[in-house]
Steps between C-alpha positions, in 0.01 A plus 500: 500500500783741578653438159160550334454832678857605419440425132172692506665808650790474252255496209306799637822699519622381158175613337520830691855565379414406141202735496697778668755478218232627259465830688719815475802495734359768728178307551682168537741638757216632714301177510493364857664162445770646275580782742475308827845345520468168679147386583375262762228278357294309756295187436245455778306177525171550683168378359606692190851538366611864526795624296612853578806718445631764735805721543480466877767297681374179659823447690711183515349156463371344821467130583325311219474798262623441144615752236601476135694763305429588136552772238383571147546802277606734778225393743650320801309339783509274801204260520395402851236247603256513791222270617334447841785275611758773436274793597224382740301825460399379154290224655266767640414654162141467385489459122167317487336776296784702344882525501639672809730748325548742789515228763783325314700823493440551871610144578823566310544838669523698176311814394566535127508273197592538134258226403279249676341209312290211627462149360188334638491127580510296182646780290803402296839667501566468129760702313230616258291643781805662660592659168159667481536620860846650438400669174186646657698625799755672276227667295326618815823637648589686179150651481530620859835663422360677193196621692708649779735666251199663333345609830831642622540711187165670561493587870747783541609539860369157599763283333633376835154370593480310171843349567379389844188346347710316241718366782191388690379322184833317462476386862135396484386761756140538388363743759804726465432527126142608565603762757763643266258507206258710706786731594606540137147563370287592802199641311448240227182298550631199305808475720289532814264225385786265407670553835183442699384191306626208706510128431364247756831512689472879538764592241471739205597369156843658431461470122164675511647774722794555266280505189263749665793725583628468143155597368494796739812643336386437144565133429756387245380735225658831410420734784551861605449630854197717566554874467566679825226731619573864423 
């Protein structure tokens, strides 16, 4: 199983690197996995299999913990494995109705992730599936980078807030993104609605928030700022 998971992660990253190679250098260099240096990828076996990547340090291996090192196309990572035997807190997770994304992060003691995927019981770990996951992740990351570049170019005096929001997006800090979006565009109704629309776990959709903010500053079309009042 460890080798199957390791191969799945390798294929996700290979597809990510291949897709990133199709983008301009500036976009490619700003994509989270390309810019992160060395990642820690964690495979967590609860009712579901969670695979997540973080830049946070998990410290040295303890007791029965196992780690594998790998690298491809400039993306380097350490893959670590956890189950209820290694990390007893995982035995307390309730995944009877839905994956426990936040609870898994809390059990690991981490706050931010670069990606977090779940394979439900019975799901395969095929290279074909992993390739789709990696390609989709790369496309999503490049779209996020382009959106933030566009927003930044149109909010004079608030560039630092956009940079903070982009950093929160790279780290998976959903609520921080919503707060910063409201700060960047405090009077836009679309941004307010996106930030206040929560999923069943009480979280706003970060993609919806970002797209609402992009729309608030004119979208991806040619755009000129409104004339100042005389």
